[in-house]
C-alpha positions as CSV (number, residue, x, y, z in Angstrom):
1,M,22.6,-11.3,-0.5
2,L,23.0,-7.6,-1.3
3,H,25.0,-6.9,1.8
4,E,27.4,-9.6,0.8
5,L,27.7,-8.0,-2.7
6,Y,28.6,-4.6,-1.3
7,G,30.5,-5.9,1.7
8,Q,28.2,-4.1,4.2
9,N,25.5,-5.1,6.5
10,Q,22.5,-3.2,7.6
11,E,24.1,-2.1,10.9
12,E,27.0,-0.5,9.1
13,L,24.9,1.7,6.9
14,E,24.6,5.3,7.9
15,E,21.9,7.7,6.8
16,V,23.0,10.1,4.1
17,V,21.4,13.5,3.9
18,V,22.4,15.6,1.0
19,E,21.9,19.4,0.9
20,E,21.8,21.2,-2.4
21,D,24.2,24.1,-2.7
22,L,21.9,27.1,-2.5
23,S,22.3,30.3,-4.4
24,D,20.6,33.5,-3.3
25,S,17.8,32.9,-5.9
26,D,17.0,29.5,-4.3
27,I,16.3,30.8,-0.8
28,G,13.2,29.1,0.7
29,E,12.2,26.7,3.3
30,L,14.0,23.4,2.8
31,A,12.2,20.3,1.7
32,Q,13.3,16.7,1.4
33,L,13.2,14.5,-1.8
34,I,12.4,11.0,-0.6
35,V,12.7,7.8,-2.6
36,Y,10.8,4.7,-1.6
37,N,11.8,1.0,-2.1
38,D,10.1,-1.0,-4.9
39,D,10.2,-4.4,-6.3
40,H,11.0,-3.6,-9.9
41,N,14.0,-1.3,-10.2
42,T,17.5,-2.8,-10.0
43,F,20.2,-1.5,-7.7
44,E,22.2,-0.6,-10.9
45,W,19.3,1.5,-12.3
46,V,18.7,3.3,-9.0
47,I,22.4,4.1,-8.6
48,Q,22.6,5.4,-12.3
49,C,19.5,7.6,-11.7
50,F,21.0,9.1,-8.6
51,M,24.2,9.8,-10.3
52,E,22.6,11.3,-13.5
53,V,19.7,13.2,-11.9
54,L,21.0,14.2,-8.5
55,N,24.7,14.4,-9.4
56,H,25.7,12.1,-6.5
57,S,28.9,10.1,-6.6
58,N,28.8,6.4,-7.3
59,E,29.6,5.7,-3.6
60,Q,26.9,8.0,-2.3
61,S,24.4,6.6,-4.8
62,E,25.2,3.0,-3.7
63,Q,24.8,3.9,0.0
64,L,21.5,5.5,-0.6
65,A,20.2,2.5,-2.7
66,L,21.2,0.2,0.2
67,I,19.4,2.4,2.8
68,I,16.3,2.5,0.6
69,H,16.5,-1.3,0.3
70,F,16.9,-2.0,4.1
71,K,14.8,0.8,5.5
72,G,12.1,1.2,2.8
73,K,13.0,4.8,2.0
74,A,15.7,7.5,2.2
75,I,16.0,11.3,1.9
76,V,18.2,11.6,-1.2
77,K,18.4,15.4,-1.4
78,T,17.4,18.4,0.7
79,A,16.8,21.8,-1.0
80,P,14.0,24.3,-1.6
81,K,11.0,22.7,-3.1
82,N,11.4,24.6,-6.4
83,V,14.9,23.0,-6.8
84,L,13.6,19.5,-5.9
85,K,10.6,19.5,-8.2
86,P,12.4,18.9,-11.5
87,K,14.6,16.3,-9.9
88,K,11.6,14.4,-8.4
89,D,9.9,14.5,-11.8
90,A,13.0,13.1,-13.5
91,L,13.2,10.3,-11.0
92,V,9.5,9.5,-11.4
93,D,9.9,9.6,-15.2
94,R,12.6,6.9,-14.8
95,G,10.3,4.7,-12.8
96,L,11.4,5.5,-9.2
97,S,8.9,6.2,-6.5
98,A,9.8,9.7,-5.3
99,V,8.0,12.4,-3.3
100,I,8.8,15.8,-1.8
101,E,8.0,16.5,1.8
102,G,8.2,19.7,3.7
103,G,9.1,23.1,2.3
104,N,5.6,24.6,2.7
């Protein structure tokens, strides 16, 4: 149903990995912000969260939402852990299931 809505199918989706623009003060080992699929958030809400919290475009946010739906999770941002932490917290506060991996 959703692939018909967006005119795409699972095979056409490509992974989107987004790297935060890094300033000299953000130098550190890169980590990944991962969002998991759930049964209670709508596509519209997830897309809105990605646009507002992560500053992704509408198209990028839609593609990530579809990847999460079909694959169960997606890396939605790559940056140092200290950059990702407030973004993860904001997504969790909005009801999304998000974790940070890597960047030890």
